[in-house]
KEKE-3310 file (N, C-alpha, C; in steps of 0.2 Angstrom, whole numbers, plus 5000, padded with zeros to 4 digits):
npx = (4787:4798:4806:4815:4821:4822:4826:4826:4837:4840:4849:4859:4868:4876:4886:4891:4880:4881:4874:4876:4865:4863:4870:4873:4877:4877:4881:4887:4877:4875:4884:4880:4867:4870:4877:4867:4857:4865:4867:4853:4851:4857:4849:4834:4819:4803:4800:4806:4805:4806:4806:4803:4809:4819:4827:4836:4833:4828:4824:4833:4843:4838:4842:4857:4853:4847:4853:4859:4847:4840:4848:4843:4837:4825:4807:4806:4796:4790:4789:4782:4792:4795:4805:4806:4799:4805:4812:4823:4829:4821:4824:4819:4804:4796:4791:4796:4790:4777:4772:4782:4790:4783:4784:4797:4799:4791:4778:4761:4753:4752:4748:4744:4742:4747:4748:4754:4757:4747:4746:4742:4749:4750:4753:4756:4753:4758:4761:4752:4741:4746:4760:4770:4769:4763:4762:4766:4754:4744:4728:4728:4739:4736:4725:4733:4741:4732:4728:4739:4742:4732:4735:4746:4742:4736:4747:4755:4769:4774:4769:4775:4783:4787:4780:4766:4749:4736:4723:4705:4700:4709:4710:4698:4698:4710:4703:4694:4702:4707:4695:4693:4703:4701:4689:4695:4703:4716:4730:4737:4749:4755:4763:4773:4779:4781:4782:4772:4769:4780:4776:4784:4792:4793:4781:4767:4754:4738:4737:4729:4718:4724:4728:4716:4710:4720:4716:4703:4704:4709:4715:4725:4742:4755:4765:4776:4790:4799:4808:4811:4827:4835:4829:4816:4804:4788:4774:4759:4742:4744:4750:4765:4775:4787:4801:4813:4830:4838:4846:4856:4862:4878:4893:4892:4882:4863:4850:4838:4832:4815:4806:4793:4786:4772:4766:4776:4787:4801:4815:4830:4843:4855:4872:4869:4856:4843:4841:4826:4814:4798:4781:4767:4750:4735)
npy = (5639:5643:5653:5657:5672:5683:5696:5705:5700:5702:5698:5700:5699:5711:5727:5734:5746:5761:5775:5785:5786:5773:5756:5744:5728:5719:5706:5700:5695:5682:5674:5679:5674:5661:5659:5663:5652:5642:5644:5643:5630:5623:5626:5622:5625:5630:5635:5646:5663:5673:5690:5696:5703:5694:5693:5707:5712:5706:5690:5680:5680:5672:5659:5656:5656:5644:5633:5637:5639:5626:5621:5621:5615:5618:5622:5636:5651:5661:5679:5691:5703:5721:5722:5709:5709:5716:5719:5726:5741:5754:5756:5747:5743:5731:5717:5704:5686:5681:5668:5660:5666:5662:5648:5646:5649:5642:5645:5645:5654:5672:5678:5670:5658:5649:5637:5635:5626:5635:5646:5656:5661:5674:5677:5692:5700:5715:5722:5721:5731:5745:5751:5742:5727:5725:5726:5740:5751:5741:5736:5735:5740:5754:5756:5755:5767:5776:5775:5777:5791:5796:5795:5803:5816:5818:5820:5811:5804:5792:5789:5782:5776:5763:5757:5748:5741:5731:5724:5725:5712:5705:5711:5707:5693:5692:5697:5686:5677:5681:5681:5666:5661:5666:5659:5646:5648:5653:5663:5677:5681:5693:5694:5705:5713:5728:5742:5744:5752:5761:5778:5781:5782:5772:5765:5755:5759:5764:5761:5762:5753:5741:5746:5748:5735:5729:5735:5732:5717:5707:5695:5697:5698:5703:5712:5709:5713:5718:5728:5742:5745:5750:5745:5746:5750:5749:5751:5748:5751:5741:5732:5724:5731:5726:5729:5722:5722:5724:5711:5713:5726:5734:5726:5717:5704:5701:5694:5685:5676:5672:5670:5663:5662:5659:5674:5681:5688:5685:5692:5688:5695:5695:5698:5714:5715:5719:5715:5710:5712:5707:5712:5701:5706:5701)
npz = (4047:4035:4020:4007:3999:3985:3975:3961:3951:3938:3926:3911:3898:3896:3897:3913:3921:3927:3932:3942:3952:3952:3952:3943:3940:3929:3923:3933:3941:3938:3947:3958:3960:3960:3972:3980:3978:3983:3995:4000:3998:4009:4018:4028:4019:4014:4002:3988:3984:3970:3967:3955:3938:3932:3922:3913:3901:3884:3880:3878:3888:3898:3897:3901:3913:3917:3921:3935:3941:3941:3950:3962:3977:3982:3977:3967:3966:3954:3952:3940:3933:3928:3919:3915:3903:3893:3878:3874:3884:3882:3868:3859:3855:3855:3864:3875:3873:3881:3884:3884:3894:3905:3904:3905:3919:3925:3929:3932:3929:3923:3936:3952:3965:3979:3993:4008:4023:4035:4028:4014:4000:3989:3972:3962:3947:3944:3931:3924:3920:3910:3902:3900:3898:3886:3867:3858:3851:3853:3860:3874:3877:3873:3882:3895:3893:3894:3908:3914:3910:3918:3929:3930:3928:3940:3948:3955:3961:3957:3944:3932:3917:3919:3929:3934:3936:3943:3934:3932:3932:3938:3950:3956:3955:3965:3976:3979:3981:3994:4001:4001:4008:4020:4024:4025:4035:4033:4033:4024:4012:4001:3987:3975:3962:3960:3972:3985:3997:4008:4001:3986:3970:3965:3967:3963:3950:3954:3967:3978:3977:3982:3995:4001:4001:4010:4021:4023:4025:4036:4037:4027:4030:4026:4014:4001:3990:3975:3965:3968:3970:3980:3991:4004:4018:4026:4037:4035:4040:4050:4042:4037:4025:4014:4005:3995:3993:3977:3969:3957:3960:3963:3969:3980:3986:3988:3997:4006:4021:4026:4039:4049:4064:4074:4078:4075:4063:4055:4046:4040:4032:4020:4014:4006:4011:4023:4040:4050:4061:4063:4069:4065:4061:4072)
capx = (4788:4804:4807:4820:4818:4828:4824:4829:4843:4841:4854:4859:4876:4879:4890:4888:4878:4883:4874:4877:4860:4862:4877:4871:4882:4873:4884:4889:4871:4875:4888:4877:4862:4872:4878:4861:4855:4869:4866:4847:4851:4859:4843:4827:4814:4797:4801:4811:4802:4810:4801:4803:4815:4825:4832:4835:4830:4829:4823:4839:4847:4836:4846:4862:4851:4843:4857:4858:4840:4839:4852:4839:4833:4818:4805:4807:4790:4793:4785:4785:4795:4794:4811:4805:4794:4808:4817:4828:4827:4819:4827:4815:4796:4795:4791:4797:4785:4773:4771:4789:4792:4779:4786:4804:4800:4787:4772:4754:4749:4755:4746:4743:4742:4749:4747:4760:4754:4742:4747:4741:4754:4746:4758:4752:4756:4758:4762:4747:4739:4752:4764:4776:4768:4760:4765:4764:4748:4739:4722:4730:4744:4733:4723:4737:4743:4727:4728:4746:4741:4726:4739:4751:4737:4735:4753:4758:4777:4775:4765:4780:4780:4789:4775:4760:4743:4731:4717:4698:4698:4715:4709:4692:4702:4712:4697:4690:4707:4708:4689:4693:4708:4697:4685:4699:4706:4722:4733:4737:4755:4755:4770:4772:4786:4780:4781:4764:4771:4777:4776:4789:4793:4792:4775:4763:4749:4731:4739:4724:4714:4727:4729:4710:4710:4724:4713:4697:4704:4713:4719:4731:4746:4762:4766:4782:4790:4807:4809:4815:4833:4837:4826:4812:4800:4784:4769:4752:4737:4747:4753:4772:4776:4794:4804:4819:4835:4841:4852:4859:4865:4883:4897:4890:4874:4858:4845:4836:4827:4809:4803:4787:4784:4767:4765:4783:4790:4809:4819:4837:4846:4864:4875:4866:4848:4842:4836:4821:4809:4792:4776:4761:4743:4731)
capy = (5641:5647:5653:5661:5677:5685:5701:5708:5696:5705:5696:5702:5699:5717:5731:5738:5753:5766:5783:5788:5783:5765:5752:5738:5724:5713:5699:5698:5692:5674:5672:5680:5670:5654:5660:5662:5645:5637:5644:5640:5623:5621:5628:5620:5630:5628:5637:5651:5668:5678:5694:5700:5706:5689:5696:5714:5713:5700:5683:5675:5680:5667:5652:5655:5655:5638:5628:5638:5638:5619:5617:5622:5608:5621:5625:5643:5654:5667:5685:5693:5711:5725:5720:5703:5709:5722:5716:5731:5746:5761:5756:5742:5743:5724:5713:5697:5682:5680:5661:5659:5667:5658:5641:5645:5651:5636:5649:5642:5661:5678:5679:5663:5658:5643:5637:5630:5627:5639:5651:5657:5666:5676:5681:5697:5703:5723:5724:5720:5737:5750:5750:5737:5720:5726:5728:5746:5753:5736:5739:5734:5746:5760:5756:5757:5773:5781:5775:5781:5798:5799:5796:5808:5822:5818:5822:5805:5804:5785:5789:5782:5771:5757:5755:5746:5740:5726:5725:5724:5706:5702:5713:5703:5686:5693:5698:5679:5672:5682:5678:5659:5660:5668:5654:5641:5651:5655:5670:5679:5686:5695:5694:5708:5716:5734:5744:5747:5757:5769:5781:5780:5783:5765:5762:5753:5762:5762:5757:5764:5748:5736:5748:5746:5728:5728:5738:5728:5712:5707:5689:5699:5700:5705:5712:5710:5716:5720:5733:5747:5741:5752:5742:5751:5746:5753:5747:5752:5748:5735:5726:5726:5732:5725:5730:5719:5725:5722:5708:5716:5731:5733:5721:5713:5701:5703:5689:5684:5670:5674:5665:5665:5658:5662:5681:5684:5687:5687:5692:5688:5698:5692:5705:5721:5716:5721:5709:5714:5708:5710:5707:5701:5707:5694)
capz = (4040:4032:4015:4004:3995:3980:3971:3954:3949:3932:3924:3905:3895:3894:3902:3919:3920:3933:3930:3948:3957:3952:3950:3940:3937:3925:3922:3939:3943:3938:3951:3964:3961:3961:3978:3984:3978:3985:4003:4001:3998:4015:4023:4027:4018:4011:3995:3987:3980:3966:3966:3947:3935:3933:3917:3912:3895:3880:3882:3877:3893:3901:3896:3906:3921:3918:3926:3942:3944:3942:3955:3967:3979:3984:3971:3966:3963:3952:3950:3934:3934:3922:3914:3911:3896:3888:3874:3876:3887:3878:3861:3855:3857:3856:3870:3876:3873:3888:3886:3884:3900:3910:3902:3908:3925:3928:3931:3929:3925:3926:3943:3954:3973:3982:4000:4013:4030:4037:4024:4007:3996:3982:3968:3958:3941:3944:3926:3918:3916:3910:3896:3902:3895:3879:3861:3856:3847:3855:3864:3880:3878:3874:3889:3900:3892:3898:3916:3916:3910:3923:3937:3929:3929:3948:3950:3958:3960:3954:3938:3927:3912:3921:3934:3932:3940:3942:3929:3936:3932:3943:3957:3958:3957:3971:3982:3979:3984:4001:4005:4001:4013:4027:4025:4026:4043:4031:4032:4016:4010:3994:3983:3969:3959:3961:3979:3987:4003:4008:3994:3982:3963:3960:3968:3958:3948:3956:3973:3983:3979:3986:4002:4004:4002:4016:4027:4025:4026:4042:4036:4024:4035:4024:4008:4000:3984:3974:3960:3970:3970:3987:3997:4009:4022:4030:4039:4032:4044:4053:4038:4035:4017:4015:3998:3994:3989:3971:3969:3952:3962:3967:3969:3985:3985:3993:3997:4012:4022:4029:4045:4052:4071:4077:4076:4074:4056:4056:4040:4039:4027:4018:4010:4009:4014:4029:4045:4052:4066:4063:4072:4062:4066:4073)
cpx = (4793:4805:4812:4817:4824:4823:4828:4836:4845:4847:4853:4867:4876:4883:4887:4885:4878:4882:4875:4872:4860:4870:4875:4876:4879:4876:4885:4883:4871:4878:4884:4872:4864:4874:4873:4857:4859:4869:4859:4847:4853:4854:4837:4821:4809:4797:4806:4805:4807:4805:4801:4810:4821:4830:4832:4832:4832:4829:4829:4843:4844:4840:4852:4859:4848:4847:4858:4851:4838:4842:4849:4837:4826:4815:4805:4800:4792:4787:4788:4787:4794:4799:4811:4802:4798:4813:4824:4825:4826:4822:4822:4808:4793:4795:4792:4790:4783:4774:4777:4793:4790:4782:4793:4803:4794:4780:4766:4751:4754:4753:4744:4743:4745:4748:4753:4759:4747:4742:4745:4745:4751:4751:4754:4756:4754:4760:4757:4743:4744:4754:4769:4774:4765:4764:4761:4758:4742:4734:4724:4736:4741:4729:4727:4740:4737:4726:4735:4745:4736:4731:4744:4748:4736:4741:4756:4765:4778:4772:4771:4779:4783:4785:4770:4754:4740:4726:4710:4698:4703:4712:4702:4694:4705:4708:4694:4697:4708:4701:4690:4698:4705:4694:4690:4705:4714:4723:4736:4745:4755:4762:4769:4779:4785:4781:4775:4766:4777:4778:4782:4787:4791:4786:4771:4757:4743:4733:4734:4720:4717:4727:4722:4708:4714:4720:4707:4698:4710:4717:4725:4737:4753:4761:4773:4784:4797:4806:4811:4822:4837:4835:4821:4807:4795:4778:4763:4746:4739:4750:4759:4773:4784:4796:4811:4824:4837:4847:4858:4864:4872:4887:4894:4883:4869:4853:4845:4832:4821:4807:4797:4784:4779:4765:4771:4785:4797:4812:4826:4840:4854:4865:4872:4859:4849:4839:4832:4818:4802:4786:4770:4755:4739:4726)
cpy = (5646:5646:5658:5667:5681:5690:5704:5706:5700:5705:5699:5702:5705:5722:5733:5744:5756:5773:5787:5785:5776:5762:5746:5735:5717:5705:5697:5693:5683:5672:5674:5676:5662:5655:5660:5656:5641:5637:5642:5633:5620:5623:5623:5626:5626:5628:5643:5656:5672:5683:5699:5702:5699:5691:5703:5716:5706:5692:5679:5675:5676:5661:5651:5655:5649:5633:5629:5638:5631:5616:5618:5616:5611:5623:5633:5646:5660:5673:5688:5701:5714:5723:5714:5703:5712:5716:5720:5737:5753:5762:5752:5742:5736:5722:5706:5693:5681:5672:5658:5660:5663:5650:5641:5645:5646:5640:5646:5648:5666:5680:5672:5663:5650:5643:5633:5632:5630:5645:5650:5662:5667:5681:5686:5698:5710:5726:5725:5726:5742:5749:5746:5730:5720:5728:5736:5747:5746:5740:5738:5740:5753:5761:5757:5764:5778:5780:5778:5789:5801:5800:5801:5816:5823:5820:5818:5805:5797:5783:5788:5775:5764:5754:5753:5744:5734:5728:5723:5716:5702:5704:5708:5695:5687:5693:5690:5676:5674:5679:5670:5658:5661:5662:5648:5642:5652:5662:5672:5683:5686:5696:5699:5710:5724:5736:5745:5753:5756:5772:5781:5781:5777:5761:5759:5758:5759:5759:5758:5757:5742:5738:5747:5740:5726:5730:5734:5721:5709:5701:5691:5702:5703:5706:5712:5710:5718:5727:5740:5744:5744:5749:5748:5748:5751:5748:5752:5747:5741:5729:5728:5726:5731:5726:5728:5721:5721:5718:5710:5722:5730:5727:5715:5711:5704:5698:5689:5677:5674:5669:5667:5660:5661:5669:5685:5683:5689:5687:5693:5689:5695:5698:5711:5720:5716:5716:5714:5710:5711:5708:5707:5703:5699:5693)
cpz = (4038:4025:4012:3999:3992:3976:3966:3953:3942:3928:3915:3903:3892:3899:3907:3918:3927:3932:3938:3954:3958:3951:3949:3938:3935:3925:3928:3942:3943:3943:3957:3965:3963:3969:3983:3985:3983:3994:4005:4002:4004:4021:4022:4026:4014:4004:3993:3982:3977:3964:3960:3945:3936:3928:3916:3906:3889:3882:3881:3884:3899:3902:3900:3913:3923:3923:3933:3945:3946:3948:3962:3970:3981:3977:3973:3962:3961:3952:3944:3936:3927:3917:3912:3905:3892:3885:3874:3880:3883:3871:3857:3858:3857:3863:3870:3876:3879:3889:3887:3891:3906:3910:3907:3916:3929:3931:3929:3926:3927:3934:3946:3962:3974:3990:4003:4019:4030:4033:4016:4004:3989:3978:3963:3952:3940:3938:3921:3916:3917:3904:3896:3897:3888:3873:3860:3851:3848:3859:3871:3882:3878:3881:3895:3899:3895:3905:3918:3915:3915:3929:3936:3930:3936:3951:3955:3955:3956:3947:3932:3923:3914:3927:3931:3936:3940:3938:3935:3937:3937:3948:3959:3960:3963:3977:3984:3983:3992:4005:4005:4006:4020:4029:4028:4033:4040:4031:4026:4016:4004:3992:3977:3967:3962:3969:3979:3992:4006:4001:3992:3974:3960:3964:3961:3956:3952:3962:3978:3983:3982:3993:4004:4005:4009:4022:4028:4026:4030:4041:4031:4028:4033:4016:4006:3992:3982:3970:3961:3973:3977:3992:4000:4013:4026:4032:4039:4036:4047:4049:4037:4028:4016:4006:3999:3990:3983:3970:3963:3954:3965:3966:3973:3983:3989:3992:4005:4014:4027:4032:4049:4058:4075:4074:4074:4067:4056:4048:4042:4034:4026:4013:4011:4011:4020:4034:4047:4056:4067:4066:4067:4065:4066:4066)
residu = (MET:ARG:PHE:GLY:VAL:ILE:ALA:ASP:CYS:GLN:TYR:ALA:ASP:ILE:GLU:ASP:TRP:ASN:PRO:GLY:GLU:PHE:ASP:ARG:ARG:PHE:ARG:LEU:SER:LEU:LYS:LYS:LEU:GLN:GLU:ALA:ILE:ASP:PHE:PHE:ASN:THR:GLN:GLU:LEU:GLU:PHE:ILE:VAL:HIS:LEU:GLY:ASP:LEU:ILE:ASP:GLN:GLY:ILE:GLU:ASN:LEU:GLU:PRO:LEU:ARG:LYS:ILE:LEU:ASP:SER:SER:LYS:HIS:LYS:ILE:ASN:HIS:VAL:LEU:GLY:ASN:HIS:ASP:PHE:TYR:VAL:THR:VAL:ASP:ALA:ASP:PRO:ARG:ARG:ASN:ASN:HIS:GLN:ALA:LEU:LEU:ASP:PHE:MET:GLY:MET:PRO:ALA:LYS:TYR:TYR:SER:PHE:THR:SER:GLY:SER:PHE:LYS:PHE:VAL:VAL:LEU:ASP:THR:ASN:GLU:VAL:GLY:THR:ILE:GLU:TRP:GLU:PRO:ASP:SER:GLU:ASP:TYR:GLU:ARG:GLY:GLN:ARG:VAL:LEU:LYS:THR:GLU:GLN:GLU:LYS:GLY:TYR:ILE:TYR:ALA:LYS:SER:TRP:ASN:GLY:ALA:LEU:SER:ASN:GLU:GLN:LEU:SER:TRP:LEU:GLN:ASN:GLU:VAL:LYS:GLU:ALA:ASP:LYS:ASN:LYS:GLN:LYS:VAL:ILE:LEU:PHE:ALA:HIS:HIS:GLN:LEU:PHE:PRO:GLU:ASN:ARG:GLU:ASN:MET:LEU:LYS:LYS:GLU:VAL:ILE:LEU:GLU:LEU:LEU:ASP:LYS:ASN:ARG:ASN:ILE:VAL:ALA:PHE:MET:ASN:GLY:HIS:ASN:HIS:HIS:GLY:ASP:TYR:GLY:VAL:TYR:LYS:ASP:VAL:PRO:CYS:THR:THR:PHE:LYS:GLY:MET:VAL:GLU:GLN:GLU:SER:ASN:ALA:TYR:ALA:VAL:ALA:GLU:ILE:VAL:GLY:SER:LYS:PHE:LYS:ILE:THR:GLY:TYR:GLY:ARG:GLU:ILE:SER:ARG:ASP:ILE:GLU:LEU:ARG:ASP)
# end
């Protein structure tokens, strides 16, 4: 089982942004994405996953990516990131059209699953509850505001407007997906945009419900995400949680190939991405 991994391409036809902590080269992402796809085309892979933030802002930035994505000989499974919904950052309260995003990315829904071999891969929408997806003054937006305020009152460092959570409906769906996989003797890998573990300001909201799921279901063997462009890694209850570096950062590229052989999980990083040898739990 081998698959390619990309996080936070975050393309936009705008000037670079370098406030000190970040060094985002938005236009350069076209070249970087093509480089990653060209490399993946030389590899035997089951699929590629992009872990969210395909664009930085504005749905018009999708079209320049079409030819590059179409050049992939492997299916690309997309995760929705917070920036995929923004029209602009902090300047325009409108949101990109949800259905147009799904259509362009070939996604059956905002969250979905697929199987490959003895594995089930579950794609989450960690923007669903929060202020990211929804138009201001909508009922969903107000619900997200309440959740965010509750997290802020608890003093969580990740209680930020750019982070989100799963709805109760999505959580119930996820629990059923995990149970079904267990019946079929499948191991589960979760893909998301927001970080789960270790604690960081880029964590998803209400993350304790996912951590509890990892604790109670031993067939969940890995969690993989983007969002935190610096990358991160931690192990929670024997489950490796890998945050992949953002492609949009700096002049050099970042992408990876993940390979699973038995209980061995090998991540080979290219460019700035870190290589890791991980043991998956039984």
